N, C-alpha and C positions, 0 to 999 in steps of 0.2 A: 504494500500500500504506500502510495506517495502522498505526503501531506503538502498542501498548498498553504503556507502561512500567510498572515495578514499582509506582509510585504509583497508577496507574489500576487495576491488579489488586488492590492493597490496598483501594482504595475499593470495588471490586466485592464483595470479601469482607466489608467492614464493612457495606455496604448490605444484603447478604444476611442479616446478623444483626440489623439494625435493624427495628423494627416497620414493616411496609409501610403505605402510605397508600391504595392502591386497593382498593375494596370487593370486587373480584372475585378478589383474590389469596388463595390458599388459606389462608395463615397468619393472616388476619384472623379466621377462623372465622365471618364474617358470611355469606358464600356460599362454598361449597366446590365445586370442579370436579374430577371424577374421570374420566379417560380409561379406557375399557373396550373391550377386544377380545373379541369373541364368535365362536367358530368351532365348526363341526362337522367334525371331521377337519381338513383344511387349508382348508376353504371358509368364508369369513365368513358369519355369519347376519345377514340383512337384515330390515328391516320390524319390528323390535321397538319397542314403545312403553314409556313410562316405567313403566306398570303391570306390565310383564313382569319388571321387575327388583326385587330386594330389596337394600337397602343398610344395613349396620350400621356405626355409628361407635362404637368402643370398646364393642362388643356391644349397643348401643342402636339399635333400628330407627329409620330416618329416612324422612321423606317426600320423595321425589324431585320437585323442582319444575319441572325443565326437562330436555329431552333433545334433543341435536342430533347430526347425522351428516353426513359427507362434504362438504357444500357449503360448509363454513366455510373461509375463506382461511387459508393457512398462512404462518408465518415459519419458514424452514428454515435452521438453522445446520449447516454441514458443517465438521468439523475434520479436516484432513489433517496427519498427523505428518510434518514435514519435518526431524526430527532426523537425526543420522548413521545411526541404525539403519534408516532407510528410504531412504538415499541412492540405492540402486540402482534405485529405482522412480519417480524424479521425472517422467520422460517419460510413463510410464503414468498417474501421478497427475494430470498436467495434462489428459490425455485423459479421465480419469474425471470431473474437475470439469465439463468441458464437457458430457459425456453426462448427468451427474446434473442439472445446471442445466436442460438441455433437457426434462426430465420434468415440470417444474413448470407450473402454469397461470398465465395472465396476471395473475390477482388475487393470486398468491402473491408472497412476498419471499424473497430468498436472500442469504446471506453466507458467506464462506469464511474460516476461521481457520487460520493456520499458526503454527509456532513456530520461533524462532531464538534470538537473545539476549533476545527478548521475545515476547509473544503478538502476532501480526500479523493485522490484518484485511486479508488479501490481496485480498479482494473485500468492501468494506463493504456494508451493507444496500442492496439495489437491487431494483427490480421484476423479476420473472421475465421472461426474454426479452431483457434488456439484454446487449449484447456483453460478453464477459469477456476481459480481457488478464491473463495470468499471468506472474509472474517469481518462480518458486519455487526456492530454493536450500537445499541441506542444510547444517546447521550441526552438526558433530560435537562431542561432549563435553558437550553440554547438551541437556536434553529437558524442556521446561516443560509436560508433559502435564497435571498437576493444575491448573496455572494456566489452561490453555486450557479445561479442563472448567469451572472456576469462572467464567471470563468468559462461556462459553456459557450456563450455568445462571442467571446473573444477569440475563439479558434478560427483561423483562416485556412480553409482547405487548399490543397495544392491544385494547380490548374488541371482542369479535366475531372474534378471531383465535386460532389455536392455534400452539404452538411445538414443532417437532420438531428434536431435536439428534441428529446421526449423527456419531460420532467414529471415524475410521479410524486406528488406532494400535496399537503393540505394548503400550502401557500402562506402559512402563518410564520412570519419572520421574527427572529429575535437575535440581535447582536451583530448583524452584518455591517460591513463598511459601506456597501452599496445600499441605496434606498430604491423605492419604487420608481421615481422619476428617472434615476440613472439606468435602471434596467430597461425602461421604456425607450430611453434615448439610444441605448446600445442595440436594441432590436431594429432600429432604423439604420444602423451602421454595419450590422453583421450580415454575412452571406447566408446564415443559417435560416432554415424554416423551423420555427419553434412550436411545439405542441405541449400544452399543459394538461396532464391527466390528474384531475382532482381526486385524491384518495386520502383516507384518514382511518386510522385504527389505533385507538389509545392503548388498550390492553393493559400491560403490566407496568406502566410508568409509575415511578415512586411517588408517594404522597407529598414529598417535599419539593417536587418539581414545580416550576413557575409557569405562568401563562406565556405562550410563545409570542403573542402579538405585543411587541414592545419596542419596535423601531420608532424612535421619537418623531422623526420627520415624516412618518407615513400616516395615512388615515384610511378609514373605511369608505370614504365617499367616492373613491375611484379604485377599480380593480386593475392595478398596474400590470399584473402578470397576464391576465386575460387580454388586456389591450395590447401588450407586447406580442403575445402570440398572434393576435389578429393582424397586427401591423406587419409581421414577418411573413404572412401568408398561411399561418397555422391556425389553431383553434384551441379552445378550452373544452375538455371532455370531463365526464364524471364516470367513475368506475370504483371498483373495490380491488384490493390486492388478491392475488390468486388467479384463477382462470380468467375472470372478467378483465383484469388488467392486461394479461397476455393477449387476449382477443382484441382489446382496444389498440394495443401496440400493433398487432398484425394488420388491422385495418388502416392505421396511420401509415405503416410502411408500404402497404400495397398501393394506397392512393398516392404516396410520394413518388414511388417508382413510376407510376403511370402519369405523373404530372409533367408538364412541359417547362422548359427553360427558354425564355425569350431573351435575346441579347441585342442591345442597340447602343449607338453612340448619340447622346442627346444633342439635338440641334434646335436652335431658336429659343433656348431657355438659359437663364443665368445659372452659372455653376453652383453658386453658394446657396445655402438655405435648404429648407425642406421641399422636396419634390413630390407632389401628388401624382400617383400613377394609376391609370384606369385602362383596363384591358377588356376587350369584347370580341365575340365571334359573330359579327353582324348578320351573316347569311344563314345562321342556324338559330332561330329564336327558341326560347324556352329552355336554354341551357343554364346550369348553375356554374358560374365562373368565380373562382376564388383565387386571389393573387395578393402579392405584397402590395400594401396600400401606398408605399412610397419609399423614399430613401433620403438620407442626409447628404447633401453635397458639401463640398469644401469651399 
């Protein structure tokens, strides 16, 4: 297990704010990548070409330069909340990790983040299919949920790869360096598609544990994690640990593999600031189209 101390988390937050260097990173505005899910009912729509899509950046029509689907290898970050609020589900969580890792293809990569007194890479980045040994323990009274989201979103996949983040947590944070607004900001700068699976199972948390909701700068008037997921092109789901959580992940993974990636070089828009992105398939009415809502330019 690799522990990510406060200094490493702070560096990840600082890096997310600094101008990125890689040309394919969204925030450079040189090339923008947008993940797009297209469905008719619950069935993904296949065989679309770049000419089937329209894309607007701050209401200015853009020329789609490239489109990819399904065969792209994945970096998959799974975040399992091991704070006291999920203590009763640790055995099921371990089984979940093994089942989820088994769904990936040989060319994919996988890592597992957990939380204790720091954010832990319980399984560092490794090729799919590598044996997994887990030693997960619940730590009551602290819940670094926002820090784990920040660490996950800070990862930049290599060219030709996509990054999927699935976080299984109740979302109650206590003690993080990051706060809700920072996680929301990072979701606009990251290449990841983020899905939050809301799960909770208190079980055997000790009586002396404290409430998890204690991040001073946060409030219940805005669901930052759900908004961050929507902004990235993902969603919030509700499930339970065990088979339901594995089934939820399987559906997320299947939809992600079948989603499209549209790439374009912004034209006619100012580079800096927040860019609203709107995607449509105008010649096929009645479709459900879900995509990243925008990106942060530099």
